[in-house]
C-alpha positions as CSV (number, residue, x, y, z in Angstrom):
1,M,-11.1,24.0,-32.7
2,L,-12.3,27.6,-32.6
3,E,-10.3,29.8,-35.0
4,V,-9.9,33.5,-34.1
5,R,-9.3,36.2,-36.6
6,H,-6.2,38.2,-35.7
7,N,-7.9,41.5,-36.6
8,N,-11.1,41.1,-34.6
9,L,-10.6,42.8,-31.2
10,E,-13.7,41.2,-29.6
11,E,-12.5,37.7,-30.4
12,I,-9.0,38.5,-29.1
13,L,-10.6,39.9,-26.0
14,S,-12.5,36.6,-25.5
15,F,-9.2,34.7,-25.4
16,C,-7.6,37.2,-23.0
17,L,-10.6,36.9,-20.6
18,A,-10.6,33.1,-20.8
19,S,-6.8,33.1,-20.0
20,E,-7.4,35.3,-16.9
21,N,-10.3,33.1,-15.8
22,F,-8.1,30.0,-15.9
23,N,-5.3,31.8,-14.0
24,S,-7.3,33.6,-11.3
25,G,-10.9,32.7,-11.6
26,Y,-12.0,36.4,-11.9
27,P,-10.9,39.3,-14.1
28,N,-8.6,41.9,-12.4
29,Q,-9.1,45.6,-12.5
30,G,-5.5,46.4,-13.4
31,D,-3.0,46.7,-16.2
32,S,-3.5,43.3,-17.8
33,E,-3.9,42.6,-21.6
34,Y,-7.6,42.2,-21.0
35,D,-7.8,45.7,-19.4
36,R,-5.8,47.3,-22.2
37,L,-8.0,45.8,-24.8
38,C,-11.1,46.9,-23.0
39,H,-9.8,50.5,-23.0
40,I,-9.1,50.2,-26.7
41,L,-12.6,49.1,-27.4
42,Q,-13.9,51.9,-25.3
43,E,-11.9,54.4,-27.3
44,V,-13.2,53.0,-30.5
45,Y,-16.9,53.1,-29.6
46,R,-17.0,56.3,-27.6
47,R,-15.3,58.3,-30.4
48,I,-18.3,57.5,-32.7
49,D,-19.4,61.0,-33.6
50,L,-23.0,61.2,-32.6
51,K,-23.4,64.7,-34.0
52,E,-22.3,63.6,-37.5
53,W,-24.9,60.8,-37.3
54,H,-27.5,63.2,-36.2
55,E,-26.8,65.6,-39.2
56,N,-26.9,62.8,-41.8
57,D,-29.7,60.5,-42.7
58,G,-27.8,57.4,-41.7
59,L,-27.7,54.8,-39.0
60,F,-28.4,57.3,-36.2
61,D,-31.5,58.7,-37.9
62,N,-32.8,55.2,-38.8
63,L,-32.5,54.2,-35.1
64,K,-34.4,57.3,-34.1
65,R,-37.3,56.2,-36.4
66,L,-37.1,52.6,-35.2
67,L,-37.2,53.5,-31.5
68,G,-39.9,56.0,-32.2
69,I,-42.5,53.3,-32.6
70,G,-43.4,53.9,-29.0
71,I,-44.7,57.3,-30.0
72,D,-46.0,56.5,-33.5
73,R,-47.9,53.4,-32.2
74,K,-48.7,54.9,-28.8
75,L,-47.0,52.1,-26.9
76,S,-46.5,52.4,-23.2
77,T,-42.8,52.8,-22.5
78,N,-42.7,49.6,-20.4
79,E,-44.0,47.6,-23.4
80,L,-40.7,48.2,-25.2
81,S,-37.7,46.0,-24.3
82,I,-34.3,46.4,-26.0
83,I,-31.7,43.6,-25.9
84,T,-28.3,44.4,-27.4
85,T,-24.8,43.0,-27.6
86,N,-23.4,46.4,-28.6
87,Y,-21.1,48.4,-26.3
88,D,-21.9,51.9,-27.5
89,V,-24.4,54.3,-25.9
90,M,-26.4,55.2,-29.0
91,I,-29.6,53.5,-27.9
92,E,-29.6,55.3,-24.5
93,F,-28.9,58.7,-26.2
94,V,-31.7,58.2,-28.8
95,L,-34.3,57.3,-26.2
96,S,-33.4,60.4,-24.2
97,M,-34.2,62.5,-27.3
98,F,-37.8,61.2,-27.0
99,G,-37.8,62.2,-23.3
100,W,-37.4,58.6,-22.2
101,H,-34.9,57.0,-19.8
102,C,-33.7,53.4,-20.1
103,Y,-34.5,51.0,-17.2
104,L,-31.4,49.1,-16.3
105,P,-32.2,45.9,-14.3
106,G,-30.0,44.9,-11.4
107,E,-28.1,47.0,-8.8
108,W,-26.2,50.0,-10.1
109,R,-25.5,53.7,-9.3
110,A,-24.6,56.6,-11.4
111,V,-21.0,58.1,-11.4
112,E,-21.2,61.5,-9.8
113,D,-20.1,64.5,-11.8
114,E,-18.8,67.3,-9.6
115,K,-17.3,69.5,-12.3
116,R,-20.1,70.0,-14.9
117,Q,-23.8,70.5,-14.8
118,V,-25.7,67.4,-15.8
119,A,-28.3,68.2,-18.5
120,K,-30.0,64.8,-18.6
121,Q,-29.7,61.2,-17.4
122,M,-29.7,58.3,-19.8
123,C,-30.7,55.4,-17.5
124,S,-33.1,55.0,-14.7
125,D,-34.1,52.3,-12.1
126,N,-37.8,53.1,-12.9
127,K,-39.4,50.0,-14.4
128,S,-42.0,52.1,-16.3
129,H,-39.3,53.0,-18.8
130,P,-38.1,50.8,-21.7
131,L,-36.1,47.9,-20.5
132,L,-32.4,48.0,-21.8
133,C,-30.4,44.8,-21.4
134,K,-26.8,45.2,-22.6
135,L,-25.7,41.6,-22.6
136,H,-22.0,42.3,-23.3
137,G,-21.6,45.4,-21.1
138,S,-21.2,48.9,-22.1
139,L,-18.3,51.4,-22.6
140,N,-19.9,53.6,-19.8
141,W,-20.2,50.8,-17.2
142,Y,-17.6,50.1,-14.5
143,Y,-17.2,47.9,-11.5
144,D,-18.4,49.6,-8.3
145,P,-15.3,49.6,-6.1
146,D,-17.4,49.8,-3.0
147,D,-19.7,46.9,-3.8
148,A,-18.8,44.1,-6.2
149,T,-22.4,43.2,-6.7
150,K,-23.2,46.6,-8.3
151,L,-22.3,48.5,-11.4
152,Q,-21.3,52.1,-11.7
153,V,-22.8,53.8,-14.8
154,E,-21.5,57.0,-16.5
155,N,-25.0,58.2,-16.9
156,A,-24.8,61.9,-17.8
157,I,-25.7,63.8,-20.9
158,L,-23.8,67.0,-21.0
159,G,-23.7,70.1,-23.1
160,G,-20.4,71.0,-24.7
161,D,-18.6,72.6,-27.7
162,Y,-18.4,70.7,-30.9
163,F,-16.0,71.8,-33.6
164,G,-17.3,71.0,-37.1
165,D,-15.7,71.3,-40.5
166,M,-15.5,75.1,-40.3
167,H,-13.8,74.9,-36.9
168,K,-16.6,77.0,-35.3
169,P,-17.8,75.8,-31.9
170,T,-21.3,74.6,-31.7
171,T,-23.1,73.6,-28.4
172,V,-24.2,70.0,-28.6
173,Y,-25.6,67.6,-26.0
174,L,-23.9,64.2,-26.0
175,P,-23.3,61.4,-23.5
176,K,-20.4,62.3,-21.3
177,V,-18.3,59.3,-22.5
178,S,-18.6,60.6,-26.1
179,F,-16.6,63.8,-25.5
180,R,-13.0,63.7,-26.6
181,N,-11.7,64.9,-23.3
182,Y,-13.5,62.2,-21.3
183,E,-11.2,60.3,-18.9
184,P,-12.4,56.8,-17.8
185,I,-12.6,56.2,-14.1
186,R,-11.3,52.6,-14.5
187,T,-11.5,49.7,-16.9
188,P,-14.9,49.7,-18.7
189,L,-17.1,46.7,-18.0
190,I,-17.0,45.0,-21.4
191,V,-17.8,41.3,-21.8
192,P,-16.4,39.7,-24.9
193,P,-18.5,37.1,-26.9
194,T,-17.6,34.1,-24.8
195,L,-19.3,31.1,-23.2
196,Y,-18.4,32.3,-19.7
197,K,-20.3,35.6,-19.6
198,M,-22.4,35.2,-16.5
199,Q,-20.0,32.9,-14.7
200,T,-17.2,35.5,-15.0
201,I,-19.2,38.6,-14.0
202,P,-22.0,37.7,-11.5
203,T,-23.5,41.2,-11.7
204,F,-24.7,40.4,-15.2
205,R,-27.0,37.6,-14.1
206,E,-30.0,40.0,-13.4
207,I,-29.4,41.6,-16.8
208,W,-29.5,38.3,-18.6
209,N,-32.4,37.0,-16.6
210,A,-34.4,40.2,-17.5
211,A,-33.5,39.7,-21.2
212,G,-34.6,36.1,-21.1
213,K,-38.0,37.0,-19.5
214,A,-38.5,39.7,-22.2
215,L,-37.9,37.1,-24.9
216,E,-40.3,34.6,-23.3
217,E,-43.1,37.2,-23.1
218,A,-42.5,39.1,-26.4
219,E,-45.3,39.4,-28.9
220,K,-43.1,40.8,-31.6
221,L,-39.4,40.7,-32.2
222,V,-37.5,43.3,-34.3
223,F,-33.9,42.4,-35.2
224,I,-31.3,45.0,-36.1
225,G,-28.6,42.7,-37.3
226,F,-28.7,39.1,-36.3
227,S,-25.3,37.5,-36.8
228,F,-22.8,36.7,-34.0
229,P,-19.1,35.9,-34.0
230,E,-18.0,32.3,-34.0
231,S,-16.8,32.6,-30.4
232,D,-20.2,33.6,-29.1
233,T,-21.6,30.1,-28.7
234,Y,-23.8,31.0,-25.7
235,I,-25.9,33.8,-27.3
236,K,-27.4,31.4,-29.8
237,Y,-28.4,28.9,-27.1
238,F,-29.8,31.8,-25.0
239,L,-32.1,33.0,-27.8
240,A,-33.3,29.5,-28.7
241,A,-33.9,28.5,-25.1
242,N,-36.0,31.6,-24.2
243,L,-38.0,31.7,-27.4
244,Y,-38.8,28.0,-27.4
245,E,-41.9,28.2,-25.2
246,N,-43.1,31.6,-26.3
247,V,-46.7,31.0,-27.5
248,D,-47.5,34.7,-27.7
249,L,-44.9,35.6,-30.4
250,R,-46.8,36.9,-33.4
251,A,-44.2,38.5,-35.7
252,I,-40.5,38.7,-36.4
253,E,-39.1,41.6,-38.3
254,I,-35.5,42.2,-39.6
255,V,-34.6,45.8,-40.1
256,D,-33.1,47.5,-43.2
257,P,-30.3,45.6,-44.9
258,N,-29.7,48.8,-46.9
259,A,-31.3,47.2,-50.0
260,D,-34.4,45.3,-51.1
261,R,-33.9,41.8,-49.8
262,I,-36.0,38.6,-48.9
263,A,-35.4,36.9,-45.6
264,V,-34.8,33.1,-46.0
265,W,-33.9,30.3,-43.7
266,D,-30.4,29.0,-44.6
267,D,-30.6,25.4,-43.4
268,S,-26.9,24.7,-44.1
269,A,-25.9,27.6,-41.9
270,G,-28.7,27.1,-39.4
271,K,-29.9,30.7,-39.5
272,F,-32.0,33.3,-41.3
273,D,-30.2,35.3,-44.0
274,W,-30.9,37.8,-46.7
275,L,-31.7,36.4,-50.2
276,V,-30.2,38.5,-52.9
277,A,-32.3,38.8,-56.1
278,S,-30.0,37.4,-58.8
279,T,-29.9,37.8,-62.6
280,G,-33.4,37.9,-64.0
281,L,-35.1,38.8,-60.7
282,A,-36.0,42.1,-59.1
283,I,-37.7,43.2,-56.0
284,T,-40.2,46.0,-56.7
285,D,-42.1,47.3,-53.6
286,L,-43.4,44.0,-52.1
287,N,-43.3,42.1,-55.4
288,L,-40.6,39.7,-56.7
289,T,-40.7,40.2,-60.5
290,L,-39.1,38.4,-63.4
291,S,-37.0,40.2,-65.9
292,F,-35.0,37.7,-68.0
293,L,-34.3,37.8,-71.8
294,G,-37.9,38.6,-72.6
295,L,-39.3,35.6,-70.7
296,E,-41.5,37.9,-68.5
297,A,-43.2,39.2,-71.7
298,L,-44.5,35.8,-72.8
299,T,-48.3,35.4,-72.4
300,D,-50.6,32.4,-72.8
301,P,-50.2,31.4,-76.5
302,G,-53.5,29.5,-76.4
303,A,-51.9,26.4,-77.8
304,D,-49.1,24.0,-77.1
305,R,-45.8,25.8,-77.9
306,F,-42.1,25.6,-77.2
307,I,-39.8,28.4,-76.1
308,M,-37.0,29.4,-78.6
309,W,-34.4,32.1,-78.8
310,D,-35.0,34.7,-81.6
311,E,-31.6,36.1,-82.5
312,T,-33.2,38.8,-84.7
313,D,-35.3,40.2,-81.8
314,N,-32.7,39.2,-79.2
315,Q,-35.2,37.6,-76.8
316,L,-37.1,34.5,-76.0
317,E,-40.3,33.8,-77.9
318,W,-42.9,31.1,-78.5
319,G,-41.9,28.8,-81.4
320,T,-44.4,27.6,-83.9
321,L,-44.3,24.0,-85.1
322,G,-43.8,23.3,-88.8
323,A,-45.3,20.6,-91.0
324,G,-44.7,17.1,-89.6
325,L,-44.3,18.1,-86.0
326,A,-46.8,18.1,-83.1
327,I,-46.7,18.5,-79.3
328,T,-48.5,15.8,-77.4
329,T,-48.7,16.5,-73.7
330,N,-45.0,17.1,-72.9
331,D,-43.6,15.3,-75.9
332,L,-42.5,16.6,-79.4
333,D,-43.9,14.0,-81.9
334,L,-44.0,13.5,-85.6
335,A,-47.3,14.5,-87.2
336,A,-48.8,13.2,-90.5
337,A,-47.7,15.4,-93.4
338,A,-48.0,14.8,-97.1
339,A,-45.2,15.7,-99.5
340,S,-45.7,18.9,-101.6
341,T,-44.0,20.9,-104.2
342,T,-41.9,22.6,-101.4
343,N,-41.6,19.7,-99.0
344,A,-40.3,16.3,-100.0
345,V,-40.8,14.8,-96.6
346,D,-43.8,12.5,-96.2
347,V,-44.8,11.5,-92.7
348,A,-47.5,8.8,-92.2
349,S,-48.0,6.2,-89.5
350,G,-44.8,7.2,-87.8
351,L,-42.7,6.7,-90.9
352,I,-40.6,9.3,-92.7
353,T,-40.0,9.0,-96.4
354,L,-38.6,11.3,-99.1
355,D,-40.8,11.8,-102.1
356,L,-38.6,13.7,-104.5
357,E,-41.0,13.4,-107.3
358,A,-43.4,15.6,-105.4
359,L,-41.0,18.5,-105.7
360,T,-41.2,21.1,-108.4
361,T,-38.9,20.1,-111.3
362,I,-35.6,22.0,-111.4
363,Q,-34.5,23.2,-114.8
364,G,-30.8,23.1,-115.5
365,N,-30.7,26.6,-116.7
366,A,-32.3,27.9,-113.5
367,L,-29.6,26.5,-111.2
368,A,-27.6,28.9,-109.1
369,A,-24.0,28.2,-108.1
370,T,-25.1,27.8,-104.4
371,D,-28.1,25.6,-105.1
372,T,-27.7,22.4,-103.1
373,F,-28.4,18.8,-104.2
374,L,-29.2,15.9,-101.9
375,V,-27.0,13.0,-102.7
376,D,-26.6,9.5,-101.4
377,D,-23.0,8.6,-100.8
378,G,-22.9,4.9,-100.0
379,G,-26.1,5.1,-97.9
380,V,-25.1,8.4,-96.2
381,Q,-27.2,11.4,-97.3
382,K,-25.2,14.5,-98.0
383,G,-25.8,18.0,-99.4
384,I,-23.6,19.3,-102.2
385,E,-23.7,22.7,-103.9
386,Y,-24.1,22.8,-107.7
387,Q,-20.8,24.8,-108.0
388,D,-19.0,22.0,-106.2
389,M,-20.3,19.1,-108.3
390,G,-17.7,17.4,-110.5
391,L,-17.8,14.5,-112.9
392,I,-17.0,11.0,-111.8
393,V,-13.9,9.6,-113.6
394,Q,-14.2,5.9,-114.8
395,S,-10.6,4.7,-115.5
396,A,-9.4,1.8,-117.5
397,Q,-12.6,1.3,-119.4
398,T,-12.8,-1.5,-122.0
399,T,-15.3,-2.5,-124.8
400,Q,-18.8,-2.2,-123.5
401,D,-22.4,-0.9,-124.1
402,L,-23.2,2.6,-122.8
403,A,-25.1,2.2,-119.5
404,L,-27.1,4.5,-117.2
405,A,-24.3,4.8,-114.7
406,D,-22.1,6.3,-117.5
407,A,-24.3,9.4,-117.8
408,N,-22.5,12.7,-116.8
409,T,-19.1,10.9,-116.2
410,I,-15.6,10.8,-117.7
411,M,-14.9,7.5,-119.4
412,E,-11.2,6.9,-119.7
413,F,-9.9,4.2,-122.1
414,D,-6.3,3.0,-122.4
415,A,-6.6,0.2,-125.0
416,T,-8.3,-0.4,-128.3
417,S,-12.0,-0.7,-127.4
418,T,-15.6,-0.2,-128.8
419,L,-18.4,1.8,-127.1
420,T,-21.9,0.9,-128.4
421,I,-24.9,3.3,-128.0
422,L,-28.0,1.2,-127.5
423,V,-31.5,2.2,-128.4
424,N,-33.5,4.2,-125.7
425,A,-35.8,1.2,-125.3
426,S,-32.9,-0.8,-124.0
427,V,-31.0,1.8,-122.0
428,A,-33.0,5.0,-121.2
429,M,-30.2,7.4,-120.8
430,P,-31.6,10.8,-119.7
431,I,-31.9,13.4,-122.4
432,G,-29.3,16.1,-122.0
433,C,-26.8,13.9,-120.3
434,A,-23.2,14.1,-121.5
435,I,-20.2,11.7,-121.4
436,L,-16.6,12.9,-121.8
437,L,-14.6,10.3,-123.7
438,V,-10.8,10.1,-123.2
439,M,-8.3,7.8,-125.1
440,D,-5.3,7.7,-122.7
441,H,-2.9,5.9,-125.1
442,A,-0.4,7.0,-127.7
443,T,-1.4,4.5,-130.4
444,Q,-4.7,2.9,-129.4
445,Q,-8.1,4.1,-130.6
446,L,-11.7,4.0,-129.4
447,T,-14.6,3.2,-131.8
448,I,-18.0,4.8,-131.0
449,T,-20.8,2.8,-132.7
450,A,-24.6,3.6,-132.8
451,D,-26.9,0.7,-132.6
452,T,-29.6,0.1,-135.2
453,S,-32.3,2.9,-135.0
454,V,-29.9,5.2,-133.1
455,T,-28.9,8.4,-135.0
456,L,-25.3,9.6,-134.5
457,N,-24.4,13.1,-135.6
458,S,-20.8,14.2,-136.1
459,I,-18.7,16.1,-138.7
460,F,-18.6,12.9,-140.7
461,H,-22.3,12.4,-140.4
462,P,-24.0,15.8,-140.9
463,G,-27.7,15.5,-140.4
464,G,-27.2,12.1,-138.6
465,G,-26.6,8.6,-139.7
466,S,-28.4,5.5,-138.5
467,A,-26.0,2.8,-137.2
468,A,-23.1,5.1,-137.9
469,S,-19.7,4.9,-136.2
470,D,-16.7,7.2,-135.6
471,I,-13.2,6.8,-134.1
472,L,-11.6,8.7,-131.2
473,R,-8.0,8.9,-132.2
474,A,-5.1,8.1,-129.8
475,G,-4.5,10.7,-127.1
476,G,-7.8,12.5,-128.0
477,T,-10.9,13.6,-126.2
478,A,-14.6,13.9,-127.4
479,V,-18.0,14.7,-125.9
480,L,-21.0,12.5,-126.5
481,I,-24.4,14.2,-125.8
482,K,-27.9,12.8,-126.0
483,T,-30.4,15.3,-127.5
484,A,-33.4,13.0,-128.0
485,A,-34.6,9.5,-127.2
486,D,-32.5,7.9,-129.9
487,E,-30.3,10.8,-131.1
488,W,-26.8,11.7,-130.1
489,Y,-24.1,14.2,-131.0
490,L,-20.3,13.4,-131.0
491,A,-17.7,16.2,-131.2
492,G,-14.0,16.2,-130.6
493,D,-10.8,14.5,-131.8
494,I,-12.6,12.0,-134.1
495,I,-11.7,10.5,-137.4
496,N,-13.6,8.3,-139.8
């Protein structure tokens, strides 16, 4: 169902005309709603101040330049045909400024002016002048009361006083219908955008036939605006039908959308429309240029590269591949790379391995608090900062030999036990490792015994003693530190 906008006078007028057609078969020249709306439209359009347009570089001046192609390109006046759905008299007035009249097809006669001297006429029945087909009528057209097959046209251009901003009268020449004191002779002949145009007003048939013939023979079309209201279903069919077999048409131009635009075919809407250059695109002269986050500045890098965002430069740039990566066609692949003192990753035959021995040895006294270690947590690799590394607590320990897993841990005992330090040949504990010993009991004690060939240093064995032993008393703590292959130091709450 056709929806009409309540604030669109032309669409409302379409429904008024349709209503009168159903009731009487022909619009009456009287005091109907249709007549009143026609008078409103006439008032709206005729009060357009042509002098203001003439003084400003706006629509009026643009139209002068457009219609001036007949002079600029030395066209014959009869080579120019103008088809419009507008009601105003701007086209007729502009052409008169070039010394041209408009040729109106069909039967019509001018409204006689007995009170004022006519300076110029806008329209003519001479076919050598530019053809003007006003498909929806005009605010200066009326029914001829003496002959229903003819039109009466308020054709005069008159001189009169115009009061500008300074309220000083200036003589201007305007169409008679544009003066504020103009009184219409009857209801203007305005046809709303409706399917029943020619059926309703037979006098329009010659106008529409002339427009159709002009479209069929046109070599170039220039559109000034090209959208139509939803109710105007016939005009779209009319254009398509008359252009369908035009084999001479060489160009179509769409005039000034008041900004740089690109004309595109909108298939979903079934029409041409203006394409707006969105973010990252700009229209410069006749060029569509790219300007997006530095992308337009990228040039051929001369090698396979990927695009990356450089936060420092705040733009897109070419990224460079590091060791172990390569671009093959459109794929990012692993490339062969040997481990080095700065790179523990070894890539060969598609396999990735960690070769930690290839890295430069880290000295303990060179570690910073934020240096990070790679650790294996039950098969899951994790990074841990040096400052966050703590000692593992081994609770409820019993009599045992010192093992590699005990290095750099806290060994907590809660019953009488013996801890034996084996020779390095049996258990190669790392030099520099430390074990914190805790006896978590009020009466029980821990005996620390060095194996044969192992030297144990303490306050009871100054200078070291082979196969010596000391006792960690109840509730005490002590630190056991390896300083050489088979030499240890014990300090803390020990007795002998």
